[in-house]
C-alpha positions in Angstrom: -4.4 14.0 4.2 -7.7 15.7 3.6 -11.0 13.9 2.7 -10.6 14.7 -1.0 -7.1 13.2 -1.1 -8.4 10.1 0.7 -11.2 9.7 -1.7 -8.9 10.1 -4.7 -6.6 7.5 -3.3 -9.5 5.1 -2.6 -10.8 5.7 -6.2 -7.4 5.0 -7.7 -7.2 1.7 -5.7 -10.6 0.6 -6.8 -9.9 1.4 -10.4 -6.5 -0.3 -10.3 -8.0 -3.4 -8.8 -10.7 -3.6 -11.5 -8.1 -3.2 -14.2 -5.9 -6.0 -12.7 -8.9 -8.3 -12.4 -9.8 -7.9 -16.0 -6.3 -8.6 -17.4 -4.6 -11.9 -17.9 -1.1 -10.5 -17.1 0.3 -12.2 -13.9 0.5 -9.9 -10.9 3.7 -9.3 -9.0 4.4 -11.3 -5.9 5.9 -8.2 -4.2 3.8 -7.4 -1.1 2.1 -4.0 -0.8 4.0 -1.5 1.4 2.7 -0.6 4.9 2.7 3.1 5.5 3.7 4.2 9.0 3.0 7.7 10.3 4.0 9.5 13.6 2.9 12.8 15.1 5.9 14.8 16.3 6.4 18.1 18.1 9.5 20.3 18.6 10.0 23.6 20.2 10.3 26.6 17.9 13.9 27.1 19.1 14.7 23.5 17.8 14.8 21.8 21.2 12.7 19.2 22.9 11.7 16.9 20.0 9.1 14.3 21.0 7.2 11.6 19.1 3.6 11.8 20.4 1.5 9.2 18.7 0.7 7.2 15.6 -0.8 9.3 12.9 -0.8 13.0 12.3 -2.9 13.6 9.3 -5.2 16.7 9.4 -3.4 18.0 12.5 -4.9 20.9 14.5 -2.8 22.4 17.3 -4.9 24.0 20.0 -3.8 25.8 23.1 -3.4 22.7 25.3 -3.5 19.7 23.0 -3.3 18.6 19.4 -6.2 17.1 17.5 -5.2 14.8 14.7 -6.4 12.0 12.4 -4.6 8.7 12.7 -5.0 8.0 9.0 -7.9 5.6 9.4 -10.7 8.2 9.8 -10.3 8.1 13.6 -9.9 11.4 15.5 -7.6 11.7 18.6 -6.2 14.4 20.8 -2.9 14.4 22.8 -1.1 16.9 25.0 2.1 18.5 23.8 4.1 16.4 26.3 2.5 13.2 24.9 0.1 12.6 27.8 -3.6 12.1 27.8 -3.9 10.4 24.4 -7.7 10.1 23.8 -9.9 9.1 20.9 -12.6 11.6 20.1 -16.1 10.7 18.9 -15.2 7.0 18.5 -18.3 5.8 16.7 -18.0 8.2 13.7 -15.4 8.1 10.9 -14.2 11.6 10.3 -12.6 12.6 7.0 -11.9 16.3 7.6 -11.8 18.7 10.5 -10.8 22.3 11.4 -10.9 24.6 14.4 -12.5 28.0 14.8 -10.2 31.0 15.2 -10.9 31.3 19.0 -10.5 27.6 19.5 -13.9 26.8 21.0 -15.6 25.1 18.0 -14.6 22.3 15.7 -15.9 21.6 12.2 -16.2 17.9 11.3 -17.0 16.2 8.0 -18.0 12.6 8.4 -16.8 10.1 5.9 -18.7 6.9 5.0 -17.9 4.7 2.1 -20.5 4.3 -0.6 -20.2 2.5 -3.9 -18.0 4.7 -6.0 -16.4 6.8 -3.2 -16.8 8.5 0.2 -19.7 10.7 1.2 -20.5 12.4 4.5 -22.1 15.3 6.3 -20.8 18.5 7.8 -21.1 19.3 11.5 -20.3 22.1 13.9 -19.8 21.3 17.6 -18.1 22.5 20.7 -14.6 21.3 21.3 -15.8 19.0 24.1 -18.2 17.2 21.8 -21.4 19.0 23.0 -23.8 21.1 21.0 -23.6 19.0 17.8 -25.3 20.8 14.9 -25.6 19.3 11.4 -25.1 22.0 8.8 -25.1 20.0 5.5 -28.4 19.6 3.7 -27.3 16.6 1.7 -24.6 13.9 1.7 -21.6 14.8 -0.3 -17.8 15.2 -0.1 -17.2 18.0 2.4 -13.8 19.4 3.4 -11.8 22.5 4.3 -14.3 24.3 6.5 -13.3 27.7 7.8 -15.2 30.2 9.9 -15.3 34.0 9.5 -13.5 36.4 11.9 -16.8 37.3 13.6 -17.6 33.5 13.9 -21.0 33.9 12.1 -20.3 32.4 8.7 -18.6 29.2 7.4 -17.0 28.6 4.1 -16.5 25.1 2.9 -15.7 22.8 0.0 -18.4 20.5 -1.3 -17.9 18.2 -4.3 -15.8 20.5 -6.4 -17.6 23.7 -5.4 -17.4 26.4 -2.6 -20.3 27.0 -0.3 -21.2 29.5 2.4 -23.5 28.9 5.4 -24.3 30.8 8.6 -23.0 29.2 11.8 -26.5 28.4 12.9 -27.1 26.3 9.8 -29.2 28.8 7.8 -28.5 30.8 4.6 -26.8 28.2 2.5 -25.5 29.5 -0.9 -22.7 28.6 -3.3 -20.0 30.9 -4.4 -18.9 28.5 -7.2 -20.0 25.1 -8.3 -18.2 22.4 -10.3 -18.6 22.5 -14.2 -17.4 20.3 -17.0 -14.2 22.3 -17.3 -13.6 23.7 -13.8 -13.7 22.8 -10.1 -12.7 24.6 -6.9 -10.9 23.7 -3.7 -9.7 25.2 -0.5 -11.5 28.5 0.5 -10.6 30.7 3.4 -11.8 34.1 4.8 -9.5 37.0 4.3 -11.8 39.2 6.4 -15.5 39.2 7.2 -16.5 40.2 3.6 -13.8 38.5 1.4 -13.1 34.8 0.6 -10.0 33.5 -1.2 -10.5 30.3 -3.1 -8.6 28.1 -5.6 -10.0 27.3 -9.0 -8.8 24.8 -11.6 -10.1 25.7 -15.1 -9.0 23.5 -18.1 -6.0 22.2 -16.0 -4.9 25.8 -15.2 -4.9 26.6 -11.5 -5.4 30.1 -10.1 -6.8 31.7 -6.9 -9.5 34.2 -6.8 -11.2 36.6 -4.4 -14.9 36.7 -3.8 -16.6 39.6 -2.1 -19.8 38.6 -0.2 -21.5 42.0 -0.2 -21.2 42.7 -3.9 -20.9 39.1 -5.2 -17.9 40.3 -7.1 -15.3 37.7 -8.2 -11.8 38.7 -9.1 -8.6 37.1 -10.2 -5.6 37.3 -7.7 -2.9 35.1 -9.1 -1.7 31.9 -10.8 -0.6 28.7 -9.1 1.5 26.3 -11.2 0.3 23.2 -9.6 1.1 23.5 -5.9 -1.1 23.8 -2.9 -2.1 26.4 -0.4 -0.4 26.4 3.0 -1.6 23.9 5.5 -3.0 26.4 8.1 -2.8 30.1 8.7 -2.4 30.5 5.0 -3.9 34.0 5.1 -2.8 36.7 7.6 -3.8 40.2 6.9 -3.7 40.8 3.2 -1.0 38.1 2.5 -1.7 34.7 1.1 1.0 32.0 1.6 1.2 29.1 -0.9 3.6 26.3 -1.9 3.8 26.5 -5.7 5.6 23.3 -6.7 9.0 23.6 -4.9 8.7 27.4 -4.3 7.1 29.2 -1.4 5.3 32.4 -2.5 3.5 35.2 -0.7 0.8 37.1 -2.5 -0.6 40.4 -1.5 -4.3 39.9 -2.1 -5.0 43.6 -2.5 -2.2 44.5 -4.9 -1.4 41.2 -6.6 2.3 41.6 -5.7 4.2 38.3 -5.6 7.1 37.7 -3.3 9.4 34.6 -3.7 10.3 33.4 -0.2 12.5 30.5 -1.1 12.3 26.7 -1.6 9.8 24.6 0.2 7.1 22.0 -0.2 4.7 23.5 2.3 4.5 26.3 4.9 2.4 28.1 7.5 2.3 31.6 9.0 2.8 32.2 12.7 -0.1 33.8 14.6 0.8 37.4 13.7 2.2 36.6 10.3 5.7 37.7 11.2 7.2 34.2 10.8 6.8 31.2 8.5 7.5 27.6 9.3 8.3 25.5 6.2 9.7 22.2 5.2 11.7 20.7 2.3 12.9 17.2 2.1 13.7 16.1 5.6 14.2 19.5 7.1 11.9 22.0 8.9 13.0 25.6 9.1 11.6 28.9 10.3 12.1 32.3 8.6 10.6 35.7 8.7 7.7 36.7 6.5 10.0 38.2 3.9 12.0 34.9 3.5 15.1 36.1 5.4 16.8 34.8 8.6 16.1 31.2 7.8 17.2 28.7 10.4 16.7 24.9 10.7 14.8 23.6 13.8 14.6 19.9 12.9 16.3 17.6 10.4 15.2 13.9 10.1 18.3 11.7 10.1 16.6 8.5 8.9 16.8 8.6 5.1 13.7 6.3 4.9 11.5 8.9 6.6 9.8 11.9 5.1 8.4 15.0 6.8 5.2 16.9 6.2 2.7 19.4 7.5 4.7 21.6 10.0 2.3 23.9 11.9 2.9 26.4 14.7 1.0 26.0 17.9 -1.4 28.9 18.7 1.2 30.6 20.9 4.0 29.8 18.3 6.1 28.1 21.0 5.9 24.7 19.3 5.9 23.2 15.8 3.8 20.1 15.2 4.6 17.9 12.2 4.4 14.4 10.8 7.0 11.8 9.8 6.1 8.9 7.6 7.8 5.9 5.9 6.9 2.7 4.1 7.9 -0.9 4.9 7.6 -3.8 2.5 
């Protein structure tokens, strides 16, 4: 769950509470459900399934361990065999985080509750917690930070807009800002000069390409209401999205759309030759054209759901989350 989603849920809860308090209608005696989440891993060949820890939101597989949010703004890491579970940066509530392409830097957005929502700041630091550098000039809702292939620029979401900043904290500028009729979300580098980002304009969602050298903005394709892939959503010139219940691949240069099959979310392998996806209680792997699909994990408990399957950096493992509610 990213910071924006958490903020939306928090806002809904606050709004709902205020509505109930102002009404004379009796409230239900049914208790609120408790949500349980677990971080899981399975080998890409479908063997060796393990439950690693509580949580699993905002999961980042690294070479040797998995960094994840336990769902309460607390950041942990754990090895692929379940050992060395450690809380990272214990005194700061983190709402969003991502890893640099070479795995040596982590981008962190702090998340503190203020009246009306969550605000925080945006940081870059080494993976071991050293070299902390604050990049954000003001408190806001920050999320979805991604670094360029040459590791010198960062694109990020801030309060409905898309910003760019140099990795040393200089040169802040905004590609798009929120308006009365439009807002943006999720941006990622295609290459050193091109950024792909999502825009919602008058409830119509599309994704667009922004060229940094010429400041040219161009339409790529439509999205009916789904979301981009969780991680590795862009490999080469191909963009992978989950559009409602359908997985699609878009060629950013030509605009050609390929329907890959059914799925609620997906991610490329490191070289883009494979895709890991999920639908319902099943995780499957297929090639980048949507063929040779085979199941690697199927949840047998009907009360549990699956989300966020991601390849490890070497593609040997798939990390995912299971969740369920108990009343």
